[in-house]
N, C-alpha and C positions, 0 to 999 in steps of 0.2 A: 504492499500499500504506499502510496506517496501523497503528504510527506510520510516519511521515513519513521520508523520505531511509533507506530499508532498508538499504542499500549501505552508506552512513557507518555507520549503526547497527552496520553488523559492527565497526568499528571502535571506537567509545567501548563497546558492550557488551562488545567482546573484554578491552578495559582493565577494567573492571571484573571480570569470569572471573578477569585476571591476580591481579588484587590478593586476589581470594578463594584462591589457589593452583591454577586450572587452567590447563590451556595451550589456548587457544582455538582453536587450529589444528584441535584432534582433539576439545575438549567444551567451546564457548564456553554457558555455563551461563546466562549471563545474555541473551543474545539472545533477541527477543521470539518467534522462531519456530525458536529451537534450532539454528540454522545454524552450524556452525564456520567459523570467520574464514578465507575461501580465498584468503588474501593471504602475502605473504613476510613473514621475521620482521624484516624491515628497516622494516615498519612498528611491530611493539612499540616502538618508539624514542619514539613517540608516548606510552608507557603513560606513561611519567617524569614526563608532565606532569600527570598522575592525572586521564586523560580518565573522562568519566561519559556516561550516555545524555543530558543536560542539555546536553554540549556538541553534540549533535548537527546542530544547526539551521546553528551557528556551524563548526562543521569543513565541512559539508556547503556552506556556503554560499560558504569560501573554494574548496572545487573547481570549484566553478560558476564563479564569477565568474572564475577564473584560467584557464578553459575558455576562455571568451568574450573572454578577453582576448587570449589567443595568435596571433590573425592579425596584429593592430596590431603584434605583436614580428618579426617575421620578412618581411612583406611591404612591403617598401620603397613601393612604387607603385601602390593600390589605383584600376585603371579600373573603370570602369562593369558591364564583362562579368564581371569578376571578383568585382568585391562584389555582383553579381546570383547568382552560381553558388554564391558562400559561402552567400549570406541564406538558400539554396534549403536547401546542406548541412546548415547550422548549426538548420535546423528539422524535418528530417528525422524520422524515427520513432525510429530508433536514439539518434539524439543528446537528444531529449524526452524519451525513455526512460531512458538514461543520465540527466538532470537529474532527472525524477520522484525516481530511486532516490538521487542524490547519489553516483555510482559515483567511486570514487576514480581510475578509469581517465582522468577528466577532467583530473585534476591531471598524469597524466604525457603527455597533450599539450603542456600547458604545458611542462612539461619539453623535449621534443622542440620546442615554438616556440623556447625559448630556446637549445637548441643549434643552430637553422640559423643562429639569429641569430651566435652563438660562430664557429659556423663559417667567416663571412667574413672572420675575423680569425683563426681559431685551429683545424684540422680536430681535434688530440690534445683539446683542450677539448672541442670537441663531441663528438666519440667519447666523453669521461667520463661526460659528461652523459646520452648514449645509453646506454653501458653499466650505470648509474647506476639509469636507470628501466627496463631491463630487468632488474635485479633488485629492482626494488620489483614489476614485473610482467612477465611473460616479452615479450609482443609486440614493447614499444618495440626489441629488438634489430634490425627489420628498420628501425629510420631510419640502419644502417650507408650504405644507398643515398647515404648524403650524400656518402660518399668515392668515388663515379661520377667526380666531376670530377676527380680526382686522375691526375698523372701513372702509366703504367701500375706502372713499378717501385714507385713509393711507393704504391700503389693494392693490391699484392699485399702488401706489408709489414703497412697499415693493418689489411687485412681476416686477415691470420693474427692480428695481437696483439688484434684484436677477439673474433677467435671463440675463441683460445683462452681467452682472458678470460672470458665466456660460458660454455664448456663445462667450465674450471675450477670455475665457480659450480654450473654445473649437476649436477655429479659430488659436490662438496659438502653441495648442499641435496640430494640426488635423496629422500632419503626423504619431507623437505618437501614438496617438485615435484611428486609421484605422490598426495600427499594432499590437495594443493589442488586439483589433476586430479580425484579421485574425490569432492571434496566440493562442487565446483560445480555450482548446481542445471543442471541439462540437461533444457528444456522448450522447448514451441512457442508457448504463449501467452505471449503479452509478454514475449519473449526474441529475443533478436537473436546473432547470431555464424554463421560459417561453417557447421554442420552442423544451424543450425535446420531447412531445408529439409530438408534429408537426413533426420530426425527426422520430421519432420512427412508425410514420405510412407513411410514406417516404419511408424508410429500407422496411419497410411492403410488400409494392405495389410496 
């Protein structure tokens, strides 16, 4: 898509819209495609740096670079088979589409990679990173699988604490979460996600 890094541009254009007094989650007047910014309001912290669309390439490059750095953070030993599998995964269509769009999701994988690494020393610190990433965008909450290695009693305690924190966030931001879901583009061409195949079948029949 042109202009480039379309998903990163949602943030930088959202910053411009915010300066003009608009709420980019509902009305991103500066986005080239007039898309609402379908991201948590925590991303709005970046607006304080006075971002504009001239910073899109820089921010998108940070997202992409951090993502490709991720496996080197949490993988202690990289054998040839693992390297081959990772290489294939990292050039898969979904990843390449994310790179082309400069999606902020790439940066969330970087946070999760740090969480895995930190989890070797402190599970609590790792869970804090996972929860933070989930607050930025919901899907990283599945990173709580990290606690499966814990003892049963400790596992249930950590699971309860994490779920309560996440549910409290969902309840507190429920209107925003609904808006994010509603404005997220849902298509079958040049798209990825769990529902793309279902949508394709619905459109076909």
